[in-house]
C-alpha positions in Angstrom: -13.2 14.1 7.7 -15.8 13.5 10.5 -14.6 11.3 14.0 -15.9 8.1 12.0 -13.5 8.8 9.1 -10.4 11.0 10.5 -8.4 6.8 11.5 -8.4 6.5 8.3 -4.8 7.0 6.2 -5.8 9.5 2.9 -3.0 7.7 0.6 -5.0 4.4 0.3 -8.6 6.6 -0.8 -7.3 5.7 -3.7 -7.9 1.4 -3.5 -5.5 0.7 -6.2 -2.2 2.3 -3.6 -4.6 -0.7 -1.0 -4.4 -3.0 -3.1 -0.4 -2.9 -3.8 0.3 -2.6 -0.3 -1.5 -6.0 0.4 0.9 -8.0 -2.5 3.9 -5.9 -1.0 1.9 -7.7 3.1 1.6 -10.7 1.5 5.3 -11.4 -0.1 7.8 -13.1 1.5 9.8 -10.4 3.0 7.7 -7.0 2.1 9.1 -7.2 -1.4 8.3 -7.8 -5.5 9.1 -7.3 -8.6 8.3 -4.4 -10.7 6.6 -6.3 -12.9 5.2 -9.2 -10.9 3.5 -6.2 -8.9 2.4 -4.9 -12.4 1.0 -8.8 -13.0 -0.9 -8.9 -9.4 -2.1 -5.5 -9.7 -3.8 -5.7 -12.6 -2.3 -2.4 -13.3 -2.9 -1.7 -16.8 0.3 0.2 -17.6 3.8 0.8 -16.1 3.2 4.8 -15.7 0.0 3.9 -13.8 1.7 1.9 -11.5 4.5 4.0 -11.1 2.6 7.3 -10.6 1.3 4.9 -6.7 4.6 4.1 -6.1 5.7 7.3 -6.4 2.5 8.2 -3.2 3.9 4.8 -0.9 7.2 6.2 -1.4 6.8 10.0 -0.8 4.4 9.1 3.3 7.5 5.9 3.6 5.4 3.6 2.9 7.6 1.8 -0.3 11.3 1.9 -1.2 12.5 1.0 -4.6 15.1 -1.4 -5.3 16.9 -0.6 -8.6 19.7 -4.1 -9.5 20.5 -6.4 -12.3 20.0 -9.7 -13.1 22.4 -10.2 -15.4 22.0 -7.0 -18.0 18.2 -6.8 -17.6 17.7 -3.9 -15.4 15.4 -4.7 -12.1 13.5 -3.1 -10.0 12.5 -4.6 -6.0 9.7 -2.5 -4.2 9.7 -2.7 -0.6 7.1 -2.0 1.4 8.3 -0.6 4.5 8.2 -0.8 8.2 5.5 3.0 8.5 3.6 1.2 5.5 3.1 -1.7 6.6 2.0 -0.5 10.3 0.2 2.0 8.1 -1.8 -0.7 5.9 -2.7 -2.4 8.9 -4.5 0.8 11.5 -6.3 1.5 7.8 -7.7 -2.0 7.4 -8.6 -1.9 11.3 -10.0 1.2 11.0 -11.6 0.9 7.8 -12.7 -3.0 9.9 -13.9 -0.7 12.2 -15.8 1.7 10.7 -17.8 -1.2 8.5 -18.6 -3.8 11.7 -19.6 -1.6 14.4 -20.1 2.5 13.2 -21.8 2.7 16.6 -18.7 1.8 19.0 -16.6 4.4 16.4 -17.2 7.2 17.7 -16.2 4.9 22.0 -12.5 4.5 20.8 -12.5 8.5 19.0 
């Protein structure tokens, strides 16, 4: 990566992970059920969502809480503070790159 892109977070290089974290940022309390996240992100299968969530978990950007709604298992995905800060920093870096590429190097 060159200096202009060094502030971009590699975890967010896949647009689906950006969308997942965006949904969690906008969700009440930074949490959403797996099923609701699956629907809102319009992902084509559960395995794809699980794979992206594992990547986000390894980076400590999300946590998963397992519980039951009666007898039905419920997984809730929770955005961590680390994840919130990383997302905000990534979006700020993208914004700077797109709006002011010539100023990027002044802030490096």
